[in-house]
Phi, psi and omega in degrees: 000134178253123181243122179253119183246122179259112180110126184242051170267206179308312184294309182296319180294317181293319180295312180299316181295317182295317180295316181295320180295320185277326190245342178054232183289355179277358177225143176250110185251126174243125182246126187241134173204148180280341180274166178260356181196170185245143176229126174299144179302318181293337179292336178298319177292323178300320179287315181306320187255021167078017181267347180205160176266159179300320181293323182296324187269355180269127179253116186285134177294339175294346180257017180308135183282319183298117188293334184268002182270127175265121178259134177237115176271110182195167177261131178280127183256330177203151180230126173252102184288346179283312181267352183059037178252137183234132174263131181227171176293344178263006181109178182285147176224148175210171181203164172290330177229135177243131177237121181262117180224047188274001174070203179243139174272150184250138187228077177299333181293344180281350174258111183306130176087348185293315181297322184281324192239350183236186181220119174277146182233022182260336172276160176302313182297318181294317180294318181294321179291330181296338178300313180292324179299313180293322180293329180275343187296129185261009180108159182141199182274119180251131175240130168257120192228144174255132187251357176192166172232153352287165177220155183289150172048072182308329178288341190301320177299321178295316178302317183296318179299317180293320180287328173298317178302313177302316182298315179294321178297317181298327182267004178071032185250002185295328184291345179240018186226158169228155176233131178232145177240121183244113185225150178282348182278151179283342177219155181304318178224086187307322181292344183234093176304325179298312181294319180297316180297319179295320179293316180298324176295318179296320177298313183298318180298328185261357181074024177280124181284131184248122180242087182282160176061032187226132176249136170278120183263331180200160176241139174259106185294335181278310181281346182056053175230149173258130180256129181269174183300331180267008176091357178295142178250128181242117180288148179212152168254335177216127178236122178253121192241144165270114187279171177301136177253139175218149168297144179307141183303323182296331177286316178299316182293341181283346184086008181282336190266157167223131182054035171095345184223165183276120174282140179223160169296121186294345180265328186244345183068018176279141172273182179284355178263141183297130177060029173239122179245162172217140180223154171086207190296338183284352183261170172245041187294338177111354175266164175300154176277087182214150187303321184297329178285322175299320179297315179297321178294320179298322179297324178291317177297318179300315180299321178295317182288325176295315178299320179297315181296329181267000180070029182250157172279144181231115180272004186296131175225161184282132184259000176070017185262143176207146176245124178231154182257144189229119180286128177253002185082168180063022180080003182262144181229141173253160177236125181248126179253109187240142175232128176245113177245138181304129177083000181234152176293137179293152178233149180204131180249146179252133169248134182088202011282157178201161176292326181300323182290341173298325176292323177298319179297319178298321178296319177306311180291320183296320181297319181285325176298323179289317183291319186270329187235000181061033189244128170280113193212142169242141186302322184260127179161180180260000000 
């Protein structure tokens, strides 16, 4: 069986590793990505706030641990889901099974004024550049803003607001600064009332202004104000933005999407095309766009393909569960256990926050770095 995986994020890496581990030479896995390396989402914050260097957090695809996985660094130009044939800058590729895990593309240019007056921190380049921006910042009004929905990693804006507060306190700038968080959600983490309540308490303790149910639609580079969807103007000296998310154009052009994202069976991750699956941020499966959910979906696809290769029946279905870690500042981390099941309201429990859970988060990253890249690694370091 030949499996072609487009995208080497959480989903693609987990799927490739699982297939190679279970089937070895009985499967031919090709993993495609335009980048030369992988960065955990949480590592972007580590670099932004000076806890790690950009080089330390980048995991090179040339160091992939699964011995049977062929990695191709190239750009995908077209996808034919009927024939499972893909045209790339490195030539055509095809497979008996095609898995699309290309994530979401980010478009700061779609928010007027953002490129000129703000700083996005969701791409690797944007987050890494924000480190210097924060180090040069002399104090003033800081806004952490979301510019569209859906967006990846819903807790990240809250984490960023708290870590900005820590950063300003460390540099002695709090007396001349304010921090505001502008989000379209009615609560910081809607599936988890416990986590949302803890975050709102943390905001209140630190004087972080919370603007729920609000989207920043444009920035005025001259007046230095952010305008929200209802016309409110919020002044800023530094604006850190979550940019507009879109499915990659090559995915939309393939005919795989509906309403902007790939619909899949929420239990099996199958698309409407035979032997074509999709996992992670590029789908509309109903879970948050976060790496841990892509990983869980990939594990389900892997189990199905392994059972198929062995001629076995496989009852494995996706349970919508994910555990994510949430920075509260002050070295404390919370852990949120969330489950999204089709047709049911999501549920989520909070553990912590505590300093001990920061160690759990490091273990989470270290285990995956070892599994995917054969690398002994800790998230924080030089």
